[in-house]
DSSP file (Angstrom, degrees, kcal/mol; ACC not computed):
  #  RESIDUE AA STRUCTURE BP1 BP2  ACC     N-H-->O    O-->H-N    N-H-->O    O-->H-N    TCO  KAPPA ALPHA  PHI   PSI    X-CA   Y-CA   Z-CA
    1    1 A M    >         0   0    0      0, 0.0     3,-1.3     0, 0.0     6,-0.2   0.000 360.0 360.0 360.0  88.8   -7.5  -36.4  -18.1
    2    2 A P  T 3   +     0   0    0      0, 0.0     6,-0.0     0, 0.0     0, 0.0   0.686 360.0  58.6 -71.0 -16.5   -7.7  -33.8  -15.2
    3    3 A N  T 3  S+     0   0    0      4,-0.1     3,-0.0     5,-0.0     0, 0.0   0.264  71.8 128.8 -96.4  12.7   -5.0  -35.6  -13.2
    4    4 A D    <>  -     0   0    0     -3,-1.3     4,-2.0     1,-0.2     3,-0.3  -0.547  54.5-147.0 -69.8 122.9   -2.3  -35.3  -16.0
    5    5 A P  H  > S+     0   0    0      0, 0.0     4,-2.3     0, 0.0    -1,-0.2   0.815  96.9  57.3 -63.5 -29.1    0.8  -33.8  -14.3
    6    6 A R  H  > S+     0   0    0      2,-0.2     4,-2.4     1,-0.2     5,-0.2   0.917 107.8  46.5 -67.7 -40.6    1.7  -32.0  -17.6
    7    7 A E  H  > S+     0   0    0     -3,-0.3     4,-2.5     2,-0.2    -1,-0.2   0.894 112.1  50.8 -66.7 -39.7   -1.7  -30.2  -17.6
    8    8 A T  H  X S+     0   0    0     -4,-2.0     4,-2.2     2,-0.2    -2,-0.2   0.916 111.3  48.5 -63.7 -42.7   -1.3  -29.3  -14.0
    9    9 A G  H  X S+     0   0    0     -4,-2.3     4,-2.4     2,-0.2    -2,-0.2   0.901 111.8  49.0 -63.6 -42.6    2.2  -27.9  -14.6
   10   10 A R  H  X S+     0   0    0     -4,-2.4     4,-2.6     2,-0.2    -2,-0.2   0.901 110.5  50.7 -65.0 -40.6    1.0  -25.9  -17.6
   11   11 A A  H  X S+     0   0    0     -4,-2.5     4,-2.3     2,-0.2    -2,-0.2   0.913 111.7  47.2 -64.2 -42.0   -1.9  -24.5  -15.6
   12   12 A A  H  X S+     0   0    0     -4,-2.2     4,-2.3     2,-0.2    -2,-0.2   0.904 113.0  49.0 -65.2 -41.3    0.3  -23.4  -12.7
   13   13 A E  H  X S+     0   0    0     -4,-2.4     4,-2.2     2,-0.2    -2,-0.2   0.899 111.5  49.5 -65.1 -40.8    2.8  -21.9  -15.2
   14   14 A S  H  X S+     0   0    0     -4,-2.6     4,-2.4     2,-0.2    -2,-0.2   0.909 110.8  49.4 -64.5 -42.6    0.0  -20.0  -16.9
   15   15 A K  H  X S+     0   0    0     -4,-2.3     4,-2.2     1,-0.2    -2,-0.2   0.907 110.9  49.9 -64.0 -41.3   -1.4  -18.7  -13.7
   16   16 A A  H  X S+     0   0    0     -4,-2.3     4,-2.1     2,-0.2    -1,-0.2   0.896 110.5  50.4 -64.3 -39.5    2.1  -17.5  -12.6
   17   17 A A  H  X S+     0   0    0     -4,-2.2     4,-2.3     2,-0.2    -2,-0.2   0.913 110.8  48.6 -64.5 -42.7    2.6  -15.7  -15.9
   18   18 A L  H  X S+     0   0    0     -4,-2.4     4,-2.4     1,-0.2    -2,-0.2   0.881 110.1  52.0 -65.4 -37.5   -0.8  -14.0  -15.6
   19   19 A D  H  X S+     0   0    0     -4,-2.2     4,-2.5     2,-0.2    -1,-0.2   0.900 109.8  49.4 -64.4 -40.3    0.1  -12.9  -12.1
   20   20 A R  H  X S+     0   0    0     -4,-2.1     4,-2.8     2,-0.2     5,-0.2   0.912 110.9  49.6 -64.4 -42.6    3.4  -11.4  -13.2
   21   21 A V  H  X S+     0   0    0     -4,-2.3     4,-1.8     2,-0.2    -2,-0.2   0.925 112.3  47.9 -62.7 -44.0    1.7   -9.5  -16.0
   22   22 A K  H  X S+     0   0    0     -4,-2.4     4,-0.7     1,-0.2    -2,-0.2   0.926 114.6  45.7 -61.9 -45.0   -0.9   -8.2  -13.6
   23   23 A R  H >< S+     0   0    0     -4,-2.5     3,-0.6     1,-0.2    -2,-0.2   0.903 115.8  45.6 -65.8 -42.0    1.8   -7.1  -11.1
   24   24 A D  H 3< S+     0   0    0     -4,-2.8    -1,-0.2     1,-0.2    -2,-0.2   0.743 108.2  56.9 -75.7 -22.9    4.0   -5.6  -13.7
   25   25 A S  H 3< S+     0   0    0     -4,-1.8    -1,-0.2    -5,-0.2    -2,-0.2   0.590  80.4 107.1 -87.3  -8.9    1.2   -3.7  -15.5
   26   26 A E  S << S-     0   0    0     -4,-0.7     2,-0.1    -3,-0.6    -3,-0.0  -0.456  76.9-115.9 -66.9 138.3    0.1   -1.8  -12.4
   27   27 A S     >  -     0   0    0     -2,-0.1     4,-2.2     1,-0.1     5,-0.3  -0.459  14.7-128.1 -74.1 149.7    1.1    1.8  -12.5
   28   28 A L  H  > S+     0   0    0      1,-0.2     4,-2.0     2,-0.2     5,-0.2   0.914 108.4  46.8 -64.4 -43.6    3.5    3.0   -9.9
   29   29 A L  H  > S+     0   0    0      2,-0.2     4,-2.6     1,-0.2     5,-0.2   0.907 111.5  51.0 -67.8 -41.4    1.3    5.9   -8.8
   30   30 A G  H  > S+     0   0    0      1,-0.2     4,-1.9     2,-0.2    -2,-0.2   0.920 113.5  43.1 -64.1 -44.5   -1.9    3.8   -8.6
   31   31 A S  H  X S+     0   0    0     -4,-2.2     4,-2.0     2,-0.2    -1,-0.2   0.872 115.0  50.4 -70.7 -35.2   -0.3    1.0   -6.5
   32   32 A S  H  X S+     0   0    0     -4,-2.0     4,-2.4    -5,-0.3    -2,-0.2   0.902 110.3  49.2 -68.1 -40.4    1.4    3.6   -4.2
   33   33 A M  H  X S+     0   0    0     -4,-2.6     4,-2.4     2,-0.2    -1,-0.2   0.881 110.1  52.0 -66.8 -37.0   -1.7    5.5   -3.7
   34   34 A G  H  X S+     0   0    0     -4,-1.9     4,-2.1    -5,-0.2    -1,-0.2   0.909 111.3  46.3 -64.6 -42.1   -3.6    2.4   -2.8
   35   35 A R  H  X S+     0   0    0     -4,-2.0     4,-2.3     2,-0.2    -2,-0.2   0.888 112.3  50.8 -67.3 -38.5   -1.0    1.4   -0.3
   36   36 A A  H  X S+     0   0    0     -4,-2.4     4,-2.8     2,-0.2     5,-0.2   0.903 109.7  50.4 -65.8 -40.3   -1.0    4.9    1.2
   37   37 A A  H  X S+     0   0    0     -4,-2.4     4,-1.7     1,-0.2    -2,-0.2   0.916 111.6  47.9 -63.6 -42.5   -4.8    4.8    1.5
   38   38 A D  H  X>S+     0   0    0     -4,-2.1     5,-2.3     2,-0.2     4,-0.5   0.897 112.9  49.9 -63.2 -39.3   -4.7    1.5    3.3
   39   39 A H  H ><5S+     0   0    0     -4,-2.3     3,-1.0     1,-0.2    -2,-0.2   0.951 113.9  42.1 -65.2 -50.3   -1.9    2.8    5.6
   40   40 A F  H 3<5S+     0   0    0     -4,-2.8    -1,-0.2     1,-0.2    -2,-0.2   0.719 110.5  57.2 -74.9 -19.8   -3.7    6.0    6.6
   41   41 A S  H 3<5S-     0   0    0     -4,-1.7    -1,-0.2    -5,-0.2    16,-0.2   0.565 111.1-119.8 -84.8  -6.8   -7.1    4.3    7.0
   42   42 A G  T X<5 +     0   0    0     -3,-1.0     3,-1.9    -4,-0.5    -3,-0.2   0.847  54.0 159.9  75.9  34.1   -5.6    1.9    9.5
   43   43 A A  T 3 < +     0   0    0     -5,-2.3    -4,-0.1     1,-0.3    -5,-0.1   0.706  68.5  61.6 -63.4 -19.5   -6.4   -1.2    7.4
   44   44 A D  T 3  S+     0   0    0     -6,-0.3    -1,-0.3    -5,-0.2     3,-0.1   0.392  79.1 112.8 -89.4   4.9   -3.8   -3.2    9.4
   45   45 A A  S <  S-     0   0    0     -3,-1.9     3,-0.1     1,-0.1     5,-0.0  -0.422  81.7 -89.8 -73.1 152.0   -5.6   -2.7   12.7
   46   46 A P    >   -     0   0    0      0, 0.0     3,-1.5     0, 0.0     7,-0.2  -0.308  51.5 -95.5 -61.5 144.9   -7.2   -5.8   14.3
   47   47 A E  T 3  S+     0   0    0      1,-0.2     3,-0.1    -3,-0.1    -3,-0.0  -0.356 105.0  10.8 -61.4 135.3  -10.8   -6.6   13.4
   48   48 A G  T 3  S+     0   0    0      1,-0.1     2,-1.0    -3,-0.1    -1,-0.2   0.420  92.0 116.9  81.0  -1.4  -13.4   -5.2   15.7
   49   49 A D    <>  +     0   0    0     -3,-1.5     4,-2.1     1,-0.2    -1,-0.1  -0.765  34.1 173.6-102.9  89.2  -11.0   -3.0   17.8
   50   50 A K  H  > S+     0   0    0     -2,-1.0     4,-2.7     1,-0.2     5,-0.3   0.824  76.2  55.4 -67.6 -32.7  -12.3    0.5   17.1
   51   51 A V  H  > S+     0   0    0      2,-0.2     4,-2.3     1,-0.2    -1,-0.2   0.933 110.5  45.2 -65.7 -44.9  -10.0    2.1   19.6
   52   52 A E  H  > S+     0   0    0      2,-0.2     4,-2.2     1,-0.2    -2,-0.2   0.910 113.2  51.4 -63.5 -42.4   -7.0    0.6   17.9
   53   53 A L  H  X S+     0   0    0     -4,-2.1     4,-2.2     1,-0.2    -2,-0.2   0.950 114.7  40.7 -60.4 -51.9   -8.3    1.6   14.5
   54   54 A W  H  X S+     0   0    0     -4,-2.7     4,-2.7     1,-0.2     5,-0.2   0.827 112.0  56.9 -70.6 -30.7   -9.0    5.2   15.4
   55   55 A G  H  X S+     0   0    0     -4,-2.3     4,-2.4    -5,-0.3    -1,-0.2   0.914 109.6  45.4 -63.6 -41.9   -5.7    5.5   17.3
   56   56 A R  H  X S+     0   0    0     -4,-2.2     4,-2.5     2,-0.2     5,-0.2   0.914 113.3  49.9 -67.0 -42.0   -3.8    4.4   14.2
   57   57 A R  H  X S+     0   0    0     -4,-2.2     4,-2.2     2,-0.2    -2,-0.2   0.937 114.4  43.8 -61.8 -46.7   -5.8    6.8   12.0
   58   58 A I  H  X S+     0   0    0     -4,-2.7     4,-2.6     1,-0.2     5,-0.2   0.925 114.6  49.4 -65.8 -44.8   -5.2    9.8   14.4
   59   59 A G  H  X S+     0   0    0     -4,-2.4     4,-1.9    -5,-0.2    -1,-0.2   0.896 113.1  46.0 -62.2 -40.9   -1.5    8.9   14.9
   60   60 A R  H  X S+     0   0    0     -4,-2.5     4,-1.8     2,-0.2    -1,-0.2   0.866 112.1  50.8 -72.1 -35.5   -0.8    8.6   11.2
   61   61 A A  H  X S+     0   0    0     -4,-2.2     4,-2.3    -5,-0.2    -2,-0.2   0.922 111.1  48.9 -65.8 -43.2   -2.7   11.8   10.4
   62   62 A L  H  X S+     0   0    0     -4,-2.6     4,-2.5     1,-0.2    -2,-0.2   0.868 108.9  53.0 -64.6 -35.7   -0.7   13.7   13.0
   63   63 A S  H  X S+     0   0    0     -4,-1.9     4,-2.2     2,-0.2    -1,-0.2   0.886 108.5  50.3 -67.1 -36.5    2.5   12.3   11.7
   64   64 A L  H  X S+     0   0    0     -4,-1.8     4,-2.2     2,-0.2    -2,-0.2   0.922 110.8  48.8 -65.6 -43.1    1.6   13.5    8.2
   65   65 A V  H  X S+     0   0    0     -4,-2.3     4,-2.6     1,-0.2    -2,-0.2   0.910 110.4  52.6 -61.1 -41.7    0.8   17.0    9.6
   66   66 A G  H  X S+     0   0    0     -4,-2.5     4,-2.6     1,-0.2    -2,-0.2   0.896 108.2  49.4 -62.0 -41.3    4.2   16.9   11.4
   67   67 A V  H  X S+     0   0    0     -4,-2.2     4,-2.3     2,-0.2    -1,-0.2   0.908 111.8  49.0 -64.6 -41.5    6.1   16.1    8.2
   68   68 A I  H  X S+     0   0    0     -4,-2.2     4,-2.3     2,-0.2    -2,-0.2   0.923 112.6  47.5 -65.1 -43.4    4.4   18.9    6.4
   69   69 A V  H  X S+     0   0    0     -4,-2.6     4,-2.7     1,-0.2    -2,-0.2   0.920 113.0  48.5 -63.9 -43.8    5.1   21.4    9.2
   70   70 A L  H  X S+     0   0    0     -4,-2.6     4,-2.4     2,-0.2    -1,-0.2   0.881 110.7  50.9 -65.6 -36.8    8.7   20.3    9.4
   71   71 A A  H  X S+     0   0    0     -4,-2.3     4,-2.3     2,-0.2    -1,-0.2   0.914 112.1  47.3 -64.8 -42.3    9.1   20.6    5.6
   72   72 A W  H  X S+     0   0    0     -4,-2.3     4,-2.6     2,-0.2    -2,-0.2   0.930 112.1  50.2 -63.1 -44.5    7.7   24.1    5.7
   73   73 A W  H  X S+     0   0    0     -4,-2.7     4,-2.5     2,-0.2    -2,-0.2   0.900 110.5  49.4 -62.3 -40.9   10.0   25.0    8.6
   74   74 A L  H  X S+     0   0    0     -4,-2.4     4,-2.0     2,-0.2    -1,-0.2   0.923 111.8  48.6 -63.7 -43.6   13.0   23.7    6.8
   75   75 A G  H  <>S+     0   0    0     -4,-2.3     5,-2.8     1,-0.2     6,-0.8   0.888 111.5  50.3 -62.8 -38.4   12.1   25.7    3.6
   76   76 A Y  H ><5S+     0   0    0     -4,-2.6     3,-0.9     3,-0.2    -2,-0.2   0.913 110.6  49.0 -64.7 -43.3   11.5   28.8    5.8
   77   77 A Q  H 3<5S+     0   0    0     -4,-2.5    -2,-0.2     1,-0.2    -1,-0.2   0.845 114.0  45.6 -65.5 -33.8   14.9   28.4    7.4
   78   78 A L  T 3<5S-     0   0    0     -4,-2.0    -1,-0.2    -5,-0.2    -2,-0.2   0.408 111.5-122.1 -89.9   2.4   16.6   27.9    4.0
   79   79 A K  T < 5S+     0   0    0     -3,-0.9    -3,-0.2    -4,-0.3    -4,-0.1   0.817  73.3 130.3  60.5  33.9   14.7   30.9    2.6
   80   80 A I      <       0   0    0     -5,-2.8    -4,-0.2    -6,-0.2    -5,-0.1   0.878 360.0 360.0 -79.9 -39.7   13.2   28.7   -0.2
   81   81 A W              0   0    0     -6,-0.8    -5,-0.1    -9,-0.2    -1,-0.1   0.409 360.0 360.0-104.2 360.0    9.7   29.9    0.5
């Protein structure tokens, strides 16, 4: 009986449980690195717009360089390095 509401409910509950297990079992570093890779590669740029894609990649790379330079400068000012 494929139209049995109890079976449908159990299947939905099982799928939700498996999704929770998958989400909770991901390592923090692995998921963070994946999101960072997507961010710096410009994965959120519109499809087919190469200028937008490369503009995002260049801008994000420059912002990373800027953060590294500012961190070094702060360490230099505080005589940490």
